[in-house]
N, C-alpha and C positions, 0 to 999 in steps of 0.2 A: 520496513522503516516505516511502512505507511499505513494509509488505511486502505480498508476495502469494504464496499458496503454491500455486502449479500444481503446481509448486511450488506458491506463491500465487499472496506473499503474497501488495501488495501488493497475485489479480487478476484484468477481467476487465472478428462474432459471426457471410456466412454462406457460406464457401467449403468445398468438397468436402476429405475426409481427406487427399488427395495435395497441397493447394495448398500453395505456395511462401511464405514468409515475404516475401520480396520482391516479391511480387505486390499487397501491400496498401499502401494510400495512407497518408499522415500525419494522415488525419483519425479520426474514430470510427466506430461502427457508426451506419448511418443508421436512423430507427426502422421496425420492423418493421410490415408490414401498413397498410393505409388504412381511412379509411370514419369514421364519427361512432362514438367511444367510448360503450361501453356501460356501464353501471354494474352492479355486483353479480358476483358468483361468489367462489370462492376460488382464490388463485394459490399453486400448490404448488411448490416451491423444494426441489432436493437439492442438499447440497453436501458435501465431503470432510472439512472441517477443523472443528473445535471452536471455539465460541463463547468469545470472551475476556471476556465478560460486559458491563457498562454503565458501570464506571471509564473515562472517557474517555481518560485518560493510559496507561492500562494497555494498550489494544488494539494487537494486533500484526499482524493478519490481516485482508485485504481483507474477508473475509465478516463479520469484527466491525464494520469501519468503517460496511459497507454497512448492517447491522442498526442500528446506533446512529444514523445519520443518519436512518432511517426513522422515529425516535422523537424523538430532541434533535436539533432541527434547527440548522443554522447561521445566522450573518447571510447568508452568500451561499451560491450553488452554484455546481458548474462546469457548463458548456454540454455537450452532450454530442459536440460536436466536440473537446473538450479544448483549445481555445485561449483561451477565455475564462471570465469569471464572469458568472452572472445573480442576480437576486434571490432573496433566500431569506425570512429574515425581515427583513431591511432592505429598503426599496424603494428607497435610492439611497445613495451613498457618494461623498465629495470628499475631494481630498488638499490640504492647505495644507503647502508646502515651507517656508514661512517660519517657522510655527508652532515645528517640525513637527508635524502632527496629522492624523490621518483623523477625518471626522466621518459618521456613518451615523445613517441615518434610517428608524426602524423603521415597518413597515406599521401602517396605524391600526387598532385593534381587535384586537391581536393577543391571545389567551388561550393558558394551557395547557391540555393536555386535562382539566383537573380543572374548568375552569372560571375559574381565577384569572388575572388580568389579567397579561400580558406587559407589563414597562415597562423602560426605560433601565436601572433600579436592579437588575433580575435579570441583565441584560448586563454591568454592572460587577462585580457580585458573583461571576458566573461567570468574569470575567477573572481575578479572584484565585484561584480554584480551578486554572486552567488554568496560571497563573504558578508555582503549587506542584509541579507535577506532576514528580516525579523523572525522568520518560524525557523529556518536552518541553516541560517548563516554561522552558528556557534559550531558547527561539527566542520567547517572549513577553518576554524581557528587556529590549528596547530600548522597552517602554510605561514611561513614566514616570508617569502619573497616567490615570485614566478619571474624566470629566466626565460629568454628567447635568443639562445646563441645563433639559431637561422630558421628559416620561416618555417621548418618542418621539426624543429625540436624545442619540446617545453619541458623545462625543469622545473619542479614544485619542490623549492627548499624548504625543510622544515624546522622548527624549533625544537623538536623531541623526535624520536624513532618513531615511524608510523606504518605498521605492515599493511593497513588495511585500505590505504586511500583511495588505490583503484575501486575498489568496492563502493567507496562514495561517490568516485567520479563515474559511475554508471547510474547513477539516479539520475530521474529524470529531471531535477531541481540542478543538476551539472551540465544541462544543454548548452552547445556552444551556439553563441549569437554572435553575430558582426558587430566588431568594433563600433561603438557610439551609437549603436542601434540600426548601422547602415546611413547615416546621415540623416535619420528621423529622430523625431521626439520620443521619449520611452512610450507616451500613450499612442503615438502613430504605431509604434513597432508592435505593440501588443495588440491594437486593433488588428495588424495584416501582419503576421511575424513572417520572417525569413530566415530558414536554417539549412542545414545540409542532410536533412533527412530525406527519405525515400518518397515522401509527398510534399506537395505545396497546398496551401489552404485556398480553395475556391470561395467557400462560404462558412460561416459558423453564426452559432449562437448559444446561449449559457444553456438554455433548456429545449432547444429545438434541433433543427438538423445541423448537421455538420458534412460537408463534403469534401474530401480530400482528392487531390489529383497525382498522378504519377510524375514525379520529379525526374525527367530526362537528363539532368545533369548529376543523378545520384552517383554515386564512386562505383557501385558495383552495376555494369553496364546489363545485367541479366535480370535486376530486381530493379524496382516491383514488378511482381508479374501482372497484376491487375491494373486498369487504368485509372480505376477511380474507387475510394470508398465512402460509400453514403451510410452515414450514422445517424439514426434517431432515437429519441428520447420516447419512450412508450411506457408510460407509468403505470399501466393497467398488466399486471403480469398475466393475466388467461388471454389479453390479446397478444401479446409477445408470443405465447407458445402457439396460438392458432397462427401469427402470421408465419412463424418458423415451417410449420406443418403444413401451410399451403403454400410455400416457396417463395413468399414474398420478402423473407428474410433470410439470408444463409448462416448467420450465426446470431446468438442470442447470447449476451455475456453478462456473466454475472447473475446466475440462474438462481431464485430463491429456492430452498429446499420446500418451502411449502408448495410450489408448484411443478417439482423436479418431475413428477411422475407423467406430467403432461407431454413430456419431451420423448419419452419411450425410447429407442436406441440412438438418438441422435444425443442425448447427453453424455458429456464429458465431466467425469469425476476426480478431481486430483487429491493427493494425499491432504490429510490434515495441515493447514498453515497458518489458521487465521484465530485469534482471540477474541471472543466475544466478551465483552467486558462492561461492566457498570461501574461508573466514576463518579466520586464523590466530592464535591467542593470544600475543600478543606481551610478556605480563606474565610469561612463565616459559620455560624450557628445553623444546625447543630453539628455538622460533620469537620468542625476543628477539632471535636473531641474524639480521639481515637477509640474510646469504648462505643461510643455510637456507631462508629463506622464498623468494628468488629462486631456489633450486635446486629447490623444489617447483612455483613458477610454471612454470619450464623443463620439468618433466617431464610437464606435461599433454599430453594428447591432445585439443585444441580442437575439432578438424576432427571428430573421432569422437564426442565429446559433442553439437556441433552436427547431426551428420548420424545419431546413434544415439537417444538416449533423446527428442531434440525434434525426429526427422527430420519434415521440411516445415514447423515452425513456428520456426524459430531461424537465427541467422547467428552466424559468428564474432564475438567481442567486440572493441568499438571503446575500451571504457572499462569504469571502472567506475561512471560516473553514468548512470542509467536515459536513455533515448532518446525521441525524438519528442515533445518538450517545448518551448516557447517558450525561444529563448536557450540552447538547448544546443551545446555544442562538443567537438569531439573532442581528444584529447591532441594535442601536437605530437611525441610520441615514439612509435615504434611499440610497438604492444601485445604482452604476451607471445605467444611462439610456442614450439611442443615442439621442444625440443634437447636430448636425451639425456646427449650427451656433455657440454655446457655444465652441465647439472644435477649430472651426477657432478662436474664438477670445482669447481664452487661449493660442492657439500655438502662435498667433499675438505678444501675450505680452509677450513671455516668452524670454529667453537667447537665444534662436535657431528659430526664427521664420521662417528661412528657412533652415532646418536641410539636413545634406548629408543622402543620401542612407543608409538606416539599413539594417540588416540582421535578420530574423526570421528562428530560425531553429525549426525543429519538427522531431518526429520519423517517417519514410517512410513507415514504417510495419503497420502504421494505416490510414485507409482510411479515418477514421474521421476525423482524424487530417489535412490530406491532405485538405479537402473541407474547414474546418474551417481557415486553414491558408490562403486560397484563397479569403474567406470573409474578413478576417482583412486587407489583402493586398487592396483590393476592396476599403474599407470603410477607410482606412487611405490616399488612393490616394484622397478621397474626400476632404480632409483637405490641402494637397500638401506634404503629406509624402509618400516618394517613398521606397516600402520594396522587399527586394531581399527573396524570398524564397528558404529554403537548406533544404532538407530532406534527413535525415541521417539513416545508419542501427542503431538499438536499442544502442549498445555499443558505437559507434562515437558519437553519439546524446549525450548521458550520460556524455561522457568523456568532451565535450564542455559545457554541460549546468552546471556539478559539478564546471568545471574551470572558469567560468563565461567567457567564452570565444564566446559569442555572445551577439548581442545587444537585442534581443527578444528571449525568449523560449515561445514554445506552448507544454502544456502536461496537463495532469489530475493526481490527487492525492486521496486518501481517508485512510481512516483506515484500520488497522489490530487486532486490539484490541478494548475491550468495554468501551471506554471511550473517550471523547473528546479531554483529554490531548494528547491522541495519535497523532491527526493529527498537534496538536502545537509541539508536538516532531518532527514530518517530517520536518516541516517549520524550527525549528532551526538547524535541520541537513543538509538542504540543503540551508544555508545563506538566508533564508527568499525565499523559492522558487525560487533560482537559482538568486536573484537577486542583492546580495551582500550588502541587507540594512542591518544596524545594528541591532544584535542579543540582546543586552545588556538587552534593554527594556524587550523584549521577554522572556529571561532567567529569569528576576526579576519578570514576571506573572506567568512563569512555577511555580517557587518555590512558589509563592503565593498560585497558585491554587491546589498545592500538599500538602501545609501545611493545609488547611482548610476541614473540614466534612461537611460543611453547602452546601449543592445544591445551595441555594440561592446565596452565595458568590463566589462559583465557576463559577456559570452562569454568573455573573456581571464582573467577568474577561475575560470571553468569548467574551461578548459584548463590552468590551473594546480593545480587539484585534481587532474585526471584525470594530468597529469605526475607529480604527487607520490607519487599512488597506485601507478603504475607504479614509480616509483623505489625505494618503501619495501615493496612487494609485501606488506602488511599485510592485505589483501583483495583477491583474485584474481578478475577476471571470468571465467567460463568460456564464457560463451555468452549472446546476446541475445534473447528470447523472446518470443512472441506470448501475449497472453491468449486463452482459449477458453471460450465459453458455448456451450449448446444450448439451443433454444427450439423447442417443437413448434408447429405451424401455428395455433391457435387463440390464440395470443399476439400482441398488438398495441400497438404504444407503446413497444417494448423498444429501448432507444439505449444507447449507451455509448460514452463517451471511449477512448482508446488504451488507458489502464490498465486499464479493466473495472470499476470500481466505478460503479454506476449506482445510478439512483433506482427505487423500486418504485411510487411514486404516479401517473406516467405511463403505467402498463401497465393494459390492459383485456383482456378475454377475448370474443372474437367466439363469437357463439351456435352 
């Protein structure tokens, strides 16, 4: 549902740099190493992108989701194979279609990291915060009421049947916080958050170092295995590779395919799970005209993008919905293909046959995106559209993307939970991938999907969304990518679902 900026966002492990995406299977990465886990040590992590902070609804990067998971845990978690859910703060959950409702039973004896008991009341209060979120609040709109029959039982009463609520409750946006922010103001809480996750926050900054310490009050007395996690933002991709090779870094997250070969046999490549997309601002000229949008889609060199910036780690696009998820389905109509003459014809017959220069914004910390932006610029020049490229630091890029303050946005996204409804939720939360396209239709499709337990009906809805995206061309899928991480030899217990957001607490360091 979210973004990854391997681009990413949404992401994020051991084939050689020349491996082809088609060689990967549909599961996640198996846990690295074997043996009895050892306690202690510092896990050092390098990443390219800034941290979005602790406001759960505001996170838009895989790196941010991953950091939030470590501190503000959710009721349920994704399994490493990306196919199901496992217990988090809740030890069990059950659906009553007649209610309709979902009932979650919390683990016994849960406490926040400051020692305050975590009860059903905290979950109910947190749900109110989730639902108020300006970005993802709409995905909780089906919850009519939250009841707490006792301290360990939480009942989510629904307006309509919803077979997928546990998936949404595994998102980092659904992290459980103490009631009334633990007696602090909202700003105070987000400056130094308290959660029931495996780690506590020692220090943090958006674009600098984050230090997480082991939470000795974590519900699993065996985990986390490491004493601390130190995360540094290293924007230079070559420096990240050098630091991992020299042993200064244990894990490099979200490696760019451009520099993947530098990591050798430390590279871990996941199945394709990300969609690199070009999103067009439909709220203003020239992209308020579907013919201009379809002209752009027909001008793109998809094979050049898959075989160039993401060579060996991507494939031509199938649709706009992130793949390798339960209930995923392809469009029933052909995806876009390059046809320059058709692109010229469409543009010439549009309302804007000679459009003004348009701006394309992208995350400057992503080498692959810089190269893709150049390809798009060159492709559109062939049909008479001048494109100005603007590379921005992650935070500034997201401000403009979410604010619909650009003509074109280049990014990628994927899921963070085991159901294709996840990327649909991300599309809802981003004004149709930063395009400003109407989301009422998509919201109706969301509720239709969540109401049925039929896999066939779910897949039909996904095909419908895929088809409509191709028809309207508001967001154009450029390629489907693999998430890449790198982990050096002492790292053990490192496993990830296809989309790449993994948990730090199972990781340990061999002597």
